NUKOLVO-604077 format. One record per residue: x, y, z of N, C-alpha, C in turn; residue in one letter. Coordinates in nm, 3 decimals, decimal comma. Layout:
REC     n_xx     n_yy     n_zz    ca_xx    ca_yy    ca_zz     c_xx     c_yy     c_zz  pase
REC        X        Y        Z        X        Y        Z        X        Y        Z     A
...
END
This chain:
REC     n_xx     n_yy     n_zz    ca_xx    ca_yy    ca_zz     c_xx     c_yy     c_zz  pase
REC    6,130   17,465    5,992    6,111   17,351    5,901    6,134   17,394    5,756     X
REC    6,093   17,515    5,723    6,103   17,560    5,584    6,247   17,592    5,544     X
REC    6,324   17,651    5,637    6,459   17,696    5,602    6,569   17,612    5,664     X
REC    6,538   17,539    5,769    6,641   17,463    5,840    6,725   17,549    5,931     X
REC    6,685   17,675    5,950    6,759   17,768    6,034    6,695   17,777    6,173     X
REC    6,777   17,803    6,279    6,719   17,822    6,411    6,633   17,948    6,416     X
REC    6,531   17,947    6,500    6,435   18,057    6,510    6,438   18,113    6,651     X
REC    6,442   18,248    6,662    6,444   18,313    6,792    6,305   18,350    6,839     X
REC    6,295   18,389    6,965    6,165   18,421    7,026    6,100   18,543    6,960     X
REC    6,181   18,638    6,918    6,125   18,758    6,855    6,057   18,723    6,723     X
REC    6,120   18,637    6,644    6,061   18,595    6,516    5,931   18,521    6,540     X
REC    5,929   18,431    6,638    5,808   18,355    6,669    5,697   18,449    6,713     X
REC    5,732   18,550    6,792    5,632   18,646    6,841    5,563   18,718    6,726     X
REC    5,637   18,751    6,623    5,580   18,822    6,508    5,489   18,731    6,425     X
REC    5,515   18,601    6,429    5,438   18,508    6,347    5,309   18,461    6,413     X
REC    5,300   18,473    6,545    5,183   18,423    6,616    5,063   18,514    6,599     X
REC    4,946   18,454    6,584    4,822   18,532    6,579    4,788   18,589    6,716     X
REC    4,807   18,507    6,820    4,784   18,554    6,956    4,909   18,627    7,005     X
REC    4,889   18,743    7,061    5,002   18,826    7,101    5,071   18,769    7,225     X
REC    5,195   18,731    7,210    5,280   18,688    7,321    5,412   18,761    7,311     X
REC    5,463   18,805    7,422    5,589   18,878    7,421    5,705   18,784    7,395     X
REC    5,815   18,837    7,339    5,933   18,754    7,320    5,981   18,690    7,450     X
REC    5,965   18,759    7,561    6,008   18,703    7,690    5,926   18,579    7,726     X
REC    5,794   18,587    7,705    5,708   18,471    7,734    5,744   18,353    7,645     X
REC    5,771   18,383    7,520    5,806   18,277    7,425    5,940   18,215    7,461     X
REC    6,035   18,298    7,509    6,164   18,244    7,551    6,147   18,145    7,666     X
REC    6,056   18,177    7,758    6,032   18,087    7,871    5,975   17,953    7,822     X
REC    5,879   17,960    7,728    5,821   17,837    7,673    5,928   17,756    7,600     X
REC    6,010   17,825    7,521    6,114   17,755    7,446    6,216   17,692    7,541     X
REC    6,244   17,759    7,651    6,337   17,702    7,750    6,279   17,575    7,811     X
REC    6,148   17,577    7,839    6,083   17,456    7,892    6,088   17,342    7,792     X
REC    6,062   17,374    7,664    6,067   17,271    7,559    6,208   17,216    7,542     X
REC    6,307   17,304    7,561    6,445   17,258    7,552    6,477   17,163    7,667     X
REC    6,429   17,196    7,787    6,450   17,107    7,902    6,385   16,970    7,880     X
REC    6,275   16,969    7,804    6,204   16,844    7,775    6,269   16,765    7,661     X
REC    6,372   16,824    7,599    6,440   16,755    7,490    6,372   16,769    7,356     X
REC    6,282   16,868    7,344    6,208   16,886    7,219    6,267   16,995    7,130     X
REC    6,345   17,085    7,188    6,415   17,189    7,112    6,562   17,186    7,151     X
REC    6,646   17,240    7,064    6,787   17,256    7,097    6,841   17,378    7,025     X
REC    6,955   17,426    7,072    7,020   17,541    7,010    7,153   17,495    6,953     X
REC    7,178   17,517    6,822    7,303   17,471    6,763    7,426   17,537    6,824     X
REC    7,412   17,663    6,871    7,521   17,729    6,945    7,460   17,836    7,034     X
REC    7,539   17,891    7,122    7,488   17,973    7,232    7,405   18,093    7,187     X
REC    7,445   18,159    7,080    7,376   18,282    7,040    7,264   18,258    6,940     X
REC    7,239   18,134    6,906    7,139   18,104    6,803    7,001   18,088    6,865     X
REC    6,900   18,082    6,778    6,765   18,052    6,823    6,751   17,902    6,848     X
REC    6,629   17,853    6,840    6,604   17,712    6,869    6,558   17,637    6,744     X
REC    6,588   17,507    6,744    6,544   17,417    6,638    6,484   17,293    6,702     X
REC    6,392   17,225    6,634    6,337   17,102    6,692    6,439   16,989    6,692     X
REC    6,439   16,912    6,798    6,519   16,789    6,802    6,443   16,679    6,728     X
REC    6,506   16,563    6,716    6,435   16,450    6,653    6,311   16,413    6,734     X
REC    6,323   16,422    6,868    6,206   16,393    6,953    6,097   16,498    6,931     X
REC    6,139   16,623    6,912    6,041   16,728    6,885    5,971   16,708    6,752     X
REC    6,048   16,668    6,651    5,987   16,639    6,521    5,889   16,523    6,531     X
REC    5,926   16,420    6,606    5,838   16,305    6,621    5,707   16,346    6,689     X
REC    5,715   16,427    6,792    5,594   16,474    6,861    5,508   16,556    6,767     X
REC    5,572   16,643    6,688    5,499   16,727    6,593    5,428   16,642    6,488     X
REC    5,499   16,545    6,432    5,442   16,463    6,324    5,330   16,374    6,375     X
REC    5,352   16,312    6,491    5,254   16,217    6,543    5,133   16,283    6,607     X
REC    5,152   16,404    6,664    5,043   16,459    6,743    4,988   16,593    6,700     X
REC    5,062   16,668    6,619    5,022   16,805    6,588    4,995   16,826    6,439     X
REC    5,083   16,773    6,354    5,077   16,803    6,212    4,948   16,751    6,148     X
REC    4,889   16,833    6,064    4,772   16,793    5,988    4,816   16,753    5,847     X
REC    4,777   16,634    5,806    4,814   16,584    5,674    4,693   16,597    5,582     X
REC    4,708   16,677    5,480    4,598   16,700    5,387    4,597   16,599    5,274     X
REC    4,505   16,618    5,181    4,498   16,533    5,062    4,601   16,577    4,960     X
REC    4,644   16,483    4,879    4,737   16,515    4,772    4,664   16,596    4,665     X
REC    4,723   16,707    4,617    4,657   16,786    4,513    4,625   16,703    4,389     X
REC    4,516   16,737    4,323    4,470   16,661    4,207    4,575   16,656    4,097     X
REC    4,648   16,765    4,076    4,750   16,768    3,971    4,861   16,666    3,999     X
REC    4,901   16,655    4,125    5,005   16,559    4,159    4,952   16,416    4,148     X
REC    4,825   16,396    4,181    4,765   16,263    4,163    4,770   16,222    4,016     X
REC    4,736   16,316    3,928    4,736   16,285    3,785    4,877   16,255    3,736     X
REC    4,975   16,330    3,786    5,114   16,306    3,748    5,158   16,166    3,788     X
REC    5,125   16,128    3,910    5,162   15,995    3,959    5,091   15,886    3,878     X
REC    4,962   15,906    3,852    4,886   15,808    3,773    4,949   15,789    3,635     X
REC    4,986   15,902    3,571    5,041   15,896    3,436    5,178   15,830    3,433     X
REC    5,264   15,865    3,528    5,399   15,810    3,529    5,401   15,662    3,564     X
REC    5,303   15,618    3,642    5,300   15,477    3,684    5,218   15,390    3,591     X
REC    5,160   15,449    3,486    5,077   15,370    3,395    5,160   15,255    3,338     X
REC    5,110   15,133    3,350    5,189   15,015    3,315    5,164   14,963    3,174     X
REC    5,064   15,014    3,105    5,026   14,957    2,976    5,143   14,956    2,878     X
REC    5,175   14,837    2,827    5,278   14,824    2,726    5,420   14,831    2,780     X
REC    5,437   14,833    2,913    5,572   14,843    2,968    5,598   14,730    3,066     X
REC    5,726   14,694    3,078    5,762   14,592    3,174    5,758   14,650    3,315     X
REC    5,742   14,561    3,413    5,726   14,603    3,552    5,845   14,685    3,600     X
REC    5,968   14,643    3,567    6,086   14,717    3,610    6,086   14,859    3,556     X
REC    6,037   14,877    3,432    6,030   15,012    3,375    5,933   15,099    3,453     X
REC    5,821   15,041    3,494    5,723   15,116    3,574    5,785   15,157    3,707     X
REC    5,860   15,067    3,770    5,924   15,099    3,898    6,027   15,210    3,882     X
REC    6,102   15,206    3,771    6,198   15,313    3,744    6,129   15,447    3,729     X
REC    6,019   15,448    3,654    5,944   15,571    3,635    5,888   15,622    3,767     X
REC    5,834   15,532    3,848    5,777   15,571    3,976    5,883   15,631    4,068     X
REC    6,002   15,570    4,070    6,109   15,619    4,155    6,156   15,758    4,111     X
REC    6,178   15,775    3,980    6,220   15,905    3,930    6,115   16,012    3,950     X
REC    5,988   15,975    3,932    5,879   16,070    3,947    5,866   16,120    4,090     X
REC    5,870   16,029    4,187    5,850   16,071    4,325    5,972   16,148    4,376     X
REC    6,089   16,120    4,322    6,207   16,199    4,355    6,191   16,342    4,305     X
REC    6,143   16,357    4,182    6,122   16,490    4,126    6,016   16,570    4,199     X
REC    5,904   16,506    4,232    5,795   16,576    4,300    5,831   16,615    4,443     X
REC    5,906   16,529    4,511    5,936   16,555    4,652    6,063   16,637    4,673     X
REC    6,151   16,639    4,571    6,279   16,707    4,588    6,372   16,630    4,680     X
REC    6,352   16,499    4,692    6,432   16,413    4,780    6,487   16,296    4,699     X
REC    6,577   16,222    4,760    6,616   16,094    4,702    6,500   15,997    4,719     X
REC    6,486   15,904    4,626    6,377   15,807    4,634    6,432   15,667    4,619     X
REC    6,355   15,570    4,667    6,395   15,432    4,649    6,271   15,345    4,636     X
REC    6,287   15,240    4,557    6,181   15,141    4,537    6,244   15,004    4,549     X
REC    6,182   14,918    4,627    6,223   14,778    4,630    6,106   14,693    4,584     X
REC    6,127   14,616    4,479    6,021   14,531    4,425    6,076   14,391    4,404     X
REC    6,030   14,293    4,481    6,073   14,155    4,460    6,035   14,105    4,322     X
REC    6,092   13,990    4,286    6,060   13,930    4,157    5,909   13,912    4,143     X
REC    5,860   13,946    4,025    5,716   13,932    4,002    5,674   13,786    4,017     X
REC    5,563   13,762    4,084    5,516   13,626    4,107    5,377   13,609    4,047     X
REC    5,358   13,664    3,929    5,230   13,653    3,860    5,219   13,514    3,797     X
REC    5,098   13,463    3,777    5,082   13,334    3,709    5,150   13,335    3,572     X
REC    5,201   13,220    3,535    5,274   13,206    3,409    5,179   13,190    3,292     X
REC    5,212   13,256    3,181    5,133   13,243    3,058    5,207   13,160    2,953     X
REC    5,338   13,174    2,948    5,416   13,101    2,846    5,560   13,089    2,893     X
REC    5,624   12,976    2,862    5,765   12,957    2,891    5,831   12,889    2,772     X
REC    5,954   12,930    2,743    6,024   12,873    2,627    6,175   12,877    2,650     X
REC    6,242   12,771    2,609    6,388   12,763    2,614    6,442   12,780    2,472     X
REC    6,537   12,873    2,455    6,592   12,901    2,323    6,744   12,890    2,330     X
REC    6,802   12,807    2,241    6,947   12,790    2,239    7,015   12,916    2,186     X
REC    7,113   12,968    2,261    7,188   13,086    2,218    7,322   13,047    2,156     X
REC    7,393   12,961    2,224    7,524   12,915    2,179    7,557   12,789    2,259     X
REC    7,659   12,715    2,221    7,692   12,595    2,298    7,710   12,626    2,447     X
REC    7,629   12,563    2,529    7,639   12,583    2,673    7,556   12,697    2,729     X
REC    7,488   12,773    2,643    7,409   12,888    2,689    7,269   12,882    2,629     X
REC    7,167   12,889    2,716    7,028   12,882    2,673    6,949   12,996    2,734     X
REC    6,866   13,059    2,654    6,781   13,168    2,701    6,646   13,111    2,745     X
REC    6,603   13,149    2,866    6,471   13,111    2,916    6,381   13,233    2,909     X
REC    6,270   13,222    2,838    6,175   13,333    2,825    6,047   13,296    2,900     X
REC    6,007   13,384    2,991    5,883   13,361    3,066    5,792   13,481    3,048     X
REC    5,670   13,455    3,006    5,569   13,560    2,990    5,463   13,539    3,098     X
REC    5,443   13,642    3,181    5,346   13,632    3,290    5,209   13,681    3,244     X
REC    5,105   13,642    3,317    4,970   13,684    3,282    4,950   13,835    3,298     X
REC    5,033   13,899    3,381    5,021   14,044    3,397    5,096   14,122    3,290     X
REC    5,151   14,050    3,189    5,220   14,116    3,079    5,369   14,129    3,095     X
REC    5,422   14,099    3,213    5,565   14,109    3,236    5,637   13,998    3,162     X
REC    5,746   14,035    3,094    5,830   13,937    3,023    5,966   13,936    3,091     X
REC    6,010   13,819    3,135    6,140   13,807    3,200    6,227   13,709    3,123     X
REC    6,353   13,745    3,108    6,448   13,663    3,034    6,568   13,631    3,123     X
REC    6,613   13,508    3,118    6,734   13,467    3,190    6,818   13,377    3,101     X
REC    6,949   13,387    3,116    7,041   13,297    3,045    7,091   13,193    3,144     X
REC    7,078   13,066    3,109    7,123   12,958    3,195    7,230   12,876    3,124     X
REC    7,309   12,805    3,202    7,411   12,716    3,146    7,350   12,578    3,125     X
REC    7,372   12,524    3,006    7,322   12,391    2,972    7,435   12,311    2,907     X
REC    7,422   12,180    2,899    7,526   12,101    2,832    7,549   12,152    2,690     X
REC    7,674   12,166    2,648    7,703   12,223    2,515    7,647   12,143    2,399     X
REC    7,625   12,014    2,419    7,577   11,929    2,309    7,428   11,899    2,319     X
REC    7,354   11,982    2,392    7,212   11,953    2,412    7,135   11,969    2,281     X
REC    7,052   11,873    2,243    6,977   11,883    2,116    6,856   11,975    2,130     X
REC    6,810   12,034    2,020    6,691   12,120    2,024    6,569   12,049    2,080     X
REC    6,561   11,917    2,057    6,444   11,843    2,105    6,433   11,845    2,257     X
REC    6,547   11,848    2,327    6,545   11,852    2,473    6,491   11,986    2,523     X
REC    6,525   12,094    2,452    6,474   12,226    2,490    6,324   12,234    2,467     X
REC    6,278   12,176    2,355    6,134   12,175    2,327    6,061   12,094    2,433     X
REC    6,117   11,979    2,468    6,053   11,894    2,568    6,048   11,964    2,705     X
REC    6,156   12,033    2,740    6,159   12,106    2,867    6,054   12,217    2,868     X
REC    6,043   12,288    2,755    5,942   12,395    2,744    5,802   12,338    2,760     X
REC    5,775   12,228    2,691    5,641   12,168    2,696    5,608   12,117    2,837     X
REC    5,708   12,055    2,901    5,684   11,999    3,034    5,653   12,109    3,135     X
REC    5,738   12,212    3,139    5,715   12,320    3,236    5,590   12,399    3,203     X
REC    5,561   12,414    3,073    5,438   12,483    3,035    5,316   12,410    3,086     X
REC    5,316   12,277    3,071    5,202   12,197    3,117    5,185   12,204    3,268     X
REC    5,297   12,216    3,340    5,292   12,215    3,486    5,266   12,354    3,546     X
REC    5,313   12,459    3,478    5,314   12,590    3,542    5,217   12,693    3,485     X
REC    5,177   12,677    3,359    5,088   12,778    3,299    4,960   12,787    3,382     X
REC    4,927   12,910    3,419    4,808   12,933    3,501    4,836   12,943    3,649     X
REC    4,960   12,914    3,690    4,995   12,931    3,831    5,134   12,994    3,840     X
REC    5,173   13,036    3,961    5,303   13,099    3,978    5,413   12,994    3,980     X
REC    5,534   13,039    3,946    5,648   12,948    3,949    5,670   12,897    4,091     X
REC    5,663   12,989    4,189    5,685   12,947    4,327    5,578   12,850    4,374     X
REC    5,458   12,861    4,317    5,350   12,772    4,358    5,362   12,632    4,303     X
REC    5,435   12,615    4,190    5,443   12,483    4,128    5,577   12,415    4,139     X
REC    5,678   12,485    4,191    5,813   12,431    4,189    5,828   12,308    4,278     X
REC    5,762   12,305    4,392    5,776   12,191    4,483    5,725   12,062    4,419     X
REC    5,609   12,071    4,354    5,551   11,953    4,289    5,642   11,901    4,178     X
REC    5,699   11,995    4,100    5,787   11,954    3,990    5,913   11,887    4,045     X
REC    5,971   11,945    4,149    6,091   11,885    4,208    6,065   11,744    4,259     X
REC    5,947   11,724    4,318    5,912   11,590    4,367    5,901   11,491    4,250     X
REC    5,842   11,536    4,140    5,830   11,449    4,022    5,967   11,413    3,967     X
REC    6,056   11,514    3,962    6,189   11,489    3,908    6,266   11,391    3,996     X
REC    6,255   11,408    4,127    6,328   11,321    4,219    6,275   11,178    4,217     X
REC    6,145   11,163    4,193    6,086   11,028    4,190    6,085   10,968    4,050     X
REC    6,139   11,044    3,952    6,147   11,000    3,812    6,010   10,975    3,750     X
REC    5,908   11,043    3,803    5,774   11,029    3,746    5,751   11,122    3,627     X
REC    5,844   11,212    3,606    5,826   11,311    3,499    5,846   11,250    3,361     X
REC    5,910   11,133    3,355    5,934   11,063    3,228    6,010   11,151    3,129     X
REC    6,114   11,218    3,180    6,200   11,300    3,095    6,337   11,233    3,085     X
REC    6,403   11,251    2,971    6,538   11,195    2,960    6,634   11,279    3,044     X
REC    6,757   11,232    3,055    6,853   11,295    3,147    6,884   11,440    3,109     X
REC    6,906   11,467    2,981    6,939   11,603    2,939    6,823   11,699    2,963     X
REC    6,702   11,655    2,930    6,585   11,741    2,951    6,566   11,769    3,100     X
REC    6,587   11,667    3,183    6,574   11,686    3,327    6,672   11,790    3,378     X
REC    6,795   11,788    3,326    6,896   11,886    3,368    6,855   12,027    3,328     X
REC    6,796   12,041    3,209    6,749   12,173    3,165    6,638   12,224    3,258     X
REC    6,543   12,136    3,288    6,432   12,175    3,376    6,484   12,214    3,514     X
REC    6,574   12,134    3,570    6,628   12,163    3,704    6,704   12,294    3,706     X
REC    6,783   12,320    3,601    6,859   12,444    3,594    6,766   12,564    3,582     X
REC    6,663   12,549    3,499    6,567   12,658    3,483    6,495   12,689    3,612     X
REC    6,452   12,586    3,684    6,383   12,608    3,811    6,474   12,674    3,914     X
REC    6,600   12,630    3,917    6,694   12,689    4,012    6,716   12,837    3,983     X
REC    6,718   12,872    3,854    6,737   13,012    3,816    6,619   13,098    3,851     X
REC    6,499   13,046    3,830    6,378   13,127    3,847    6,321   13,123    3,987     X
REC    6,328   13,008    4,049    6,264   12,995    4,181    6,365   13,001    4,295     X
REC    6,493   12,997    4,262    6,593   12,995    4,367    6,621   13,133    4,421     X
REC    6,718   13,138    4,511    6,756   13,266    4,570    6,680   13,294    4,698     X
REC    6,721   13,399    4,764    6,659   13,434    4,891    6,532   13,511    4,869     X
REC    6,459   13,528    4,978    6,333   13,603    4,970    6,358   13,749    4,941     X
REC    6,486   13,791    4,955    6,516   13,932    4,934    6,555   13,962    4,791     X
REC    6,556   13,861    4,703    6,594   13,886    4,565    6,492   13,976    4,500     X
REC    6,539   14,064    4,417    6,449   14,157    4,352    6,525   14,278    4,305     X
REC    6,454   14,379    4,263    6,518   14,498    4,211    6,510   14,611    4,313     X
REC    6,621   14,680    4,330    6,629   14,795    4,418    6,669   14,915    4,335     X
REC    6,588   15,018    4,335    6,612   15,137    4,253    6,626   15,257    4,345     X
REC    6,737   15,329    4,334    6,759   15,451    4,411    6,781   15,564    4,312     X
REC    6,703   15,670    4,325    6,712   15,783    4,232    6,720   15,914    4,310     X
REC    6,779   16,017    4,247    6,776   16,151    4,304    6,868   16,175    4,421     X
REC    6,979   16,097    4,431    7,070   16,118    4,544    7,124   16,261    4,549     X
REC    7,134   16,325    4,432    7,188   16,462    4,428    7,104   16,559    4,510     X
REC    6,975   16,529    4,529    6,891   16,617    4,611    6,943   16,628    4,753     X
REC    7,011   16,525    4,801    7,061   16,526    4,938    7,172   16,628    4,955     X
REC    7,235   16,668    4,845    7,341   16,769    4,852    7,287   16,910    4,866     X
REC    7,158   16,928    4,839    7,099   17,063    4,844    7,099   17,121    4,984     X
REC    7,103   17,037    5,087    7,090   17,084    5,225    7,224   17,097    5,296     X
REC    7,333   17,085    5,221    7,465   17,089    5,283    7,508   17,233    5,309     X
REC    7,552   17,261    5,431    7,596   17,397    5,465    7,736   17,400    5,524     X
REC    7,797   17,284    5,548    7,930   17,281    5,607    8,002   17,153    5,564     X
REC    8,135   17,152    5,587    8,214   17,035    5,551    8,166   16,913    5,628     X
REC    8,127   16,933    5,754    8,077   16,821    5,834    7,952   16,761    5,773     X
REC    7,866   16,846    5,716    7,746   16,796    5,651    7,782   16,708    5,531     X
REC    7,884   16,751    5,457    7,927   16,676    5,339    7,974   16,537    5,378     X
REC    8,046   16,527    5,489    8,094   16,397    5,534    7,978   16,308    5,576     X
REC    7,877   16,365    5,639    7,760   16,285    5,680    7,684   16,234    5,558     X
REC    7,670   16,320    5,457    7,599   16,277    5,336    7,681   16,173    5,260     X
REC    7,814   16,187    5,264    7,898   16,087    5,198    7,875   15,948    5,260     X
REC    7,863   15,943    5,391    7,839   15,814    5,456    7,703   15,758    5,418     X
REC    7,605   15,847    5,399    7,472   15,801    5,356    7,478   15,748    5,214     X
REC    7,552   15,817    5,125    7,567   15,770    4,988    7,624   15,628    4,986     X
REC    7,723   15,603    5,072    7,782   15,470    5,077    7,678   15,367    5,120     X
REC    7,594   15,405    5,216    7,489   15,314    5,263    7,386   15,288    5,154     X
REC    7,355   15,392    5,076    7,256   15,377    4,969    7,306   15,284    4,859     X
REC    7,438   15,269    4,850    7,494   15,179    4,749    7,498   15,035    4,799     X
REC    7,467   15,014    4,926    7,471   14,881    4,985    7,331   14,824    4,991     X
REC    7,302   14,731    4,903    7,166   14,678    4,892    7,119   14,615    5,023     X
REC    7,209   14,544    5,092    7,167   14,475    5,214    7,119   14,574    5,320     X
REC    7,186   14,689    5,329    7,147   14,789    5,428    7,006   14,838    5,403     X
REC    6,976   14,869    5,278    6,843   14,921    5,246    6,737   14,813    5,258     X
REC    6,772   14,690    5,226    6,673   14,584    5,238    6,630   14,566    5,383     X
REC    6,725   14,578    5,475    6,690   14,569    5,617    6,595   14,681    5,656     X
REC    6,620   14,799    5,601    6,534   14,913    5,633    6,396   14,897    5,571     X
REC    6,391   14,856    5,446    6,263   14,842    5,379    6,180   14,728    5,437     X
REC    6,247   14,628    5,497    6,173   14,520    5,560    6,089   14,570    5,676     X
REC    6,129   14,685    5,733    6,050   14,741    5,843    5,911   14,779    5,796     X
REC    5,897   14,804    5,666    5,764   14,837    5,612    5,670   14,718    5,620     X
REC    5,724   14,598    5,638    5,640   14,479    5,646    5,566   14,469    5,779     X
REC    5,612   14,542    5,879    5,560   14,522    6,014    5,441   14,610    6,048     X
REC    5,401   14,696    5,959    5,285   14,782    5,987    5,223   14,826    5,856     X
REC    5,095   14,853    5,861    5,025   14,899    5,742    5,047   15,049    5,724     X
REC    5,043   15,093    5,600    5,048   15,236    5,572    5,188   15,294    5,579     X
REC    5,193   15,427    5,577    5,320   15,500    5,572    5,391   15,491    5,707     X
REC    5,522   15,471    5,700    5,605   15,475    5,821    5,711   15,583    5,805     X
REC    5,745   15,646    5,916    5,837   15,759    5,914    5,953   15,729    6,008     X
REC    6,074   15,735    5,955    6,194   15,715    6,036    6,272   15,846    6,039     X
REC    6,291   15,901    6,158    6,356   16,030    6,173    6,492   16,011    6,239     X
REC    6,598   16,049    6,166    6,732   16,045    6,223    6,765   15,913    6,289     X
REC    6,790   15,918    6,420    6,835   15,800    6,493    6,728   15,696    6,515     X
REC    6,605   15,716    6,460    6,506   15,608    6,461    6,562   15,483    6,396     X
REC    6,657   15,505    6,303    6,718   15,392    6,234    6,868   15,418    6,221     X
REC    6,953   15,315    6,243    7,098   15,334    6,237    7,148   15,393    6,106     X
REC    7,079   15,367    5,995    7,122   15,418    5,866    7,128   15,570    5,865     X
REC    7,038   15,635    5,939    7,030   15,781    5,936    7,088   15,846    6,061     X
REC    7,142   15,767    6,151    7,193   15,820    6,277    7,306   15,918    6,253     X
REC    7,394   15,888    6,157    7,508   15,973    6,128    7,471   16,082    6,029     X
REC    7,388   16,050    5,932    7,361   16,143    5,821    7,261   16,251    5,857     X
REC    7,182   16,234    5,963    7,082   16,335    5,998    6,970   16,344    5,897     X
REC    6,929   16,232    5,842    6,823   16,230    5,741    6,701   16,154    5,792     X
REC    6,591   16,171    5,721    6,468   16,099    5,751    6,425   16,018    5,630     X
REC    6,340   15,919    5,655    6,285   15,839    5,547    6,136   15,822    5,570     X
REC    6,060   15,840    5,462    5,916   15,815    5,461    5,894   15,700    5,364     X
REC    5,836   15,590    5,410    5,824   15,470    5,327    5,687   15,406    5,345     X
REC    5,637   15,348    5,237    5,507   15,278    5,243    5,517   15,150    5,161     X
REC    5,459   15,041    5,209    5,459   14,916    5,134    5,352   14,918    5,025     X
REC    5,369   14,834    4,923    5,259   14,811    4,830    5,228   14,662    4,826     X
REC    5,103   14,630    4,791    5,050   14,494    4,804    5,012   14,438    4,667     X
REC    5,009   14,305    4,660    4,958   14,240    4,540    4,807   14,219    4,554     X
REC    4,749   14,144    4,461    4,604   14,125    4,462    4,553   14,046    4,580     X
REC    4,644   13,976    4,651    4,605   13,899    4,770    4,636   13,976    4,898     X
REC    4,663   14,106    4,884    4,696   14,193    4,997    4,823   14,150    5,070     X
REC    4,913   14,085    4,997    5,043   14,050    5,052    5,142   14,161    5,017     X
REC    5,221   14,203    5,116    5,322   14,306    5,090    5,430   14,248    5,000     X
REC    5,452   14,313    4,886    5,549   14,262    4,788    5,660   14,362    4,759     X
REC    5,655   14,481    4,815    5,758   14,580    4,790    5,731   14,706    4,868     X
REC    5,815   14,807    4,846    5,798   14,933    4,917    5,855   15,047    4,835     X
REC    5,802   15,166    4,857    5,853   15,287    4,793    5,866   15,395    4,899     X
REC    5,969   15,477    4,887    5,989   15,580    4,988    6,080   15,691    4,940     X
REC    6,096   15,791    5,025    6,188   15,902    4,996    6,280   15,922    5,116     X
REC    6,399   15,975    5,088    6,498   16,007    5,190    6,537   16,153    5,174     X
REC    6,535   16,227    5,282    6,572   16,368    5,277    6,615   16,417    5,413     X
REC    6,645   16,546    5,425    6,683   16,601    5,556    6,568   16,588    5,655     X
REC    6,598   16,592    5,783    6,493   16,574    5,884    6,387   16,683    5,878     X
REC    6,416   16,793    5,811    6,318   16,902    5,804    6,235   16,897    5,675     X
REC    6,226   16,783    5,609    6,145   16,773    5,487    5,999   16,809    5,516     X
REC    5,928   16,839    5,411    5,786   16,876    5,424    5,703   16,749    5,441     X
REC    5,695   16,702    5,564    5,626   16,575    5,592    5,479   16,580    5,550     X
REC    5,414   16,694    5,574    5,270   16,705    5,544    5,242   16,684    5,396     X
REC    5,338   16,718    5,311    5,320   16,700    5,166    5,370   16,563    5,121     X
REC    5,482   16,519    5,176    5,546   16,397    5,128    5,474   16,271    5,175     X
REC    5,419   16,271    5,296    5,351   16,152    5,347    5,235   16,111    5,256     X
REC    5,141   16,202    5,220    5,034   16,158    5,129    5,085   16,123    4,990     X
REC    5,196   16,183    4,947    5,253   16,152    4,816    5,304   16,008    4,811     X
REC    5,379   15,969    4,913    5,431   15,833    4,920    5,316   15,733    4,935     X
REC    5,219   15,767    5,019    5,104   15,680    5,043    5,026   15,656    4,913     X
REC    4,998   15,763    4,840    4,919   15,751    4,716    4,996   15,670    4,611     X
REC    5,126   15,698    4,598    5,206   15,626    4,498    5,210   15,477    4,527     X
REC    5,224   15,441    4,654    5,227   15,298    4,689    5,095   15,230    4,654     X
REC    4,984   15,301    4,671    4,854   15,243    4,639    4,834   15,230    4,488     X
REC    4,885   15,327    4,411    4,877   15,318    4,265    4,956   15,197    4,216     X
REC    5,077   15,180    4,268    5,158   15,064    4,228    5,088   14,934    4,267     X
REC    5,028   14,932    4,386    4,955   14,814    4,429    4,842   14,777    4,336     X
REC    4,770   14,879    4,286    4,661   14,852    4,191    4,715   14,796    4,061     X
REC    4,831   14,845    4,018    4,888   14,800    3,891    4,931   14,654    3,897     X
REC    4,987   14,613    4,010    5,037   14,476    4,019    4,934   14,381    4,076     X
REC    4,818   14,436    4,121    4,714   14,351    4,178    4,640   14,273    4,074     X
END
């Protein structure tokens, strides 16, 4: 696990506290190979764990300790949200966990759904309007929308006042249905231009699929550290291509929704890593209502230090959860 190199019976014999001869160890290793838990990369080499062997070790043998206090402090400091936007915190968290683990890292965080504190429409140029939304958790989000080129400032003020009265104190997703019903039934008492501004703003902020959000991948260069042959380079190249495909990673990160706590995908556990020979350790993070709203994880060779990385990913996900709760 430490070197990624096959190990022979003689080496194992020297490392064991209980004295066993190399011949006895060879017999045990042969049995484990028959069970599909060990394999030999070539005839004259020692043995290495298979993916099934790694899974058995992780699930049944490995002891996972607590994260060292120094690493806890590092994670706490890097994830501190005071005075920073949510996306900046996610960037810091992704870069930090990549550096600590020596692996590639990824974070998926859907659009923040914190209650609204303030909304304002600001004219930028003919046909372009800036929508500013300030959430109660301090996050500020800006979007540019298309509006009629001749729209008067009074329509933007009216749209700001209307949405502010309807949405301040609740989430955009929580109030959008009621607003749409009012607009369709003409109960909102807004003129035509103001109604178009409101509808465009709602479509920009509340529209899109449930998978919309930010995906951050950092530290891909760490994956090159384990390359020993041209074949390895080709496998990592295919993984790099997958990491650039948001849809592929979203499918993988959605698996974090199906169970609590850290999940471990080893090699062919997931099609993304079947060719690349990599593993992923991922944990979801929750909002204040204990709803899963995102995930953070690391990707590395199948021989990564699981005992160290699992508590690191777990702790970081909980820190992020506290920040957004």
